[in-house]
N, C-alpha and C positions, 0 to 999 in steps of 0.2 A: 217269073224271074229268069234272067238269062245269065248263065255262068260259063266262062271259058277259062282255060288254062293255057297260056302261051309261054313257053320257055324259049329262051334264046341264049346261045352261047356267044361269047365275044370277049375281046380283050378289055379288061377293066381300064377305064379312063383314069388318068391321074387326077385325084381329087384334091382340090385346093382347100385346105382346112379353114381358110378365112371365109369360105362359102358355106360352112356347116353351122347351122343354128343350134343353140342350146335349148331353144324353146320347143314346144310340141307342135308348132305349126309354122308354115311359111306361106305368105301371101305375096305373089309376084308383083302385085300393084304397089306394095309397100316396102319391099326389100329386095336386095340383090342376092340374098342367100339362096342356095340351091339344094341343100340337104338338111336332114334332121338326124342327130345321133342319139340313139336310145339303146340301152343295154348292150353297149359295145358293137352295135350294128349301125351303119350309116345307110339311110334311105335317101338316094340321090336322084334328082331329076337331071337326066343327061342333056347334052347340048341341043338335041332336036326338040326339047320341051314336050315330048310325047312319051318318052321312055323313063321308067323308074327302075333303078337297080338297087339291090341290097348288097352291101359289102360288109364282110366280117373279117377283121384283120387284113384288110386290103385285098381280100379274095372275093370274087363274085359269088354270092350265095344264090341269087335268082335275079331275073330281069324280065320286065313286061312292058310292052308298048300299049299303053292304056287306050290310045286312039284306035289302033288296029283292032283291039279286042272289043271295045265298046262302040266303035263307029264315030264318025265325025259329028260334032254337035250341030244342031240346027241353027243356033245363033252363036256368033263369036268365032274367034280363031280356033283352029283344031290344035290346041295346045293346052297344057296343064296350067291352071291359074292359081291353084291353092292345094296345099298338102297339109293334112292334119293327122297327128298320131294319137291313137288311144292304145290301150293295152294289147289288143290283138289285131287291129286293123289300121290301115292308112285310109283316110277319107280324102277323096280327090274331087276337085271341081275342074271341069274342062269347058272351054267356050264360056258362054254366059250362064247357063242353067243345066248343065249335064253333070251327073254325079256318078261316082264309082267308088267301090271299096276294094282294097287289096289286103289279103291275108298276109300279115307280116312274117309268118313262118314259111309259107309255101309260094307266095307270089300270085296265088289264085286271084284273078281279077273279075269282079262282078259289076255289071251295070245296074245301078239302083234308081236311076231316074234322070 
């Protein structure tokens, strides 16, 4: 199992609340939503469709570029296609069949397949 931690600092992008889903998942093939809000934290896919940022009270908590950490997928575009939330992880699908998990507390990103 491959584990990396990439932290980035940057200026928080202004988040459009209309793009935040109340559900626990976003599928980019089915929705224009870009983020999930859970426990007062917004997990947001940035404009590059490769980076996920966690914002608490509009302040950046952590940020990770999933493609940089996990590598480009063998099939499909090098971008996030799906984000699912469970109690301690974000489940990510990139390209066609490339999977990663992100720890919701730390941003630790792990390639899982």
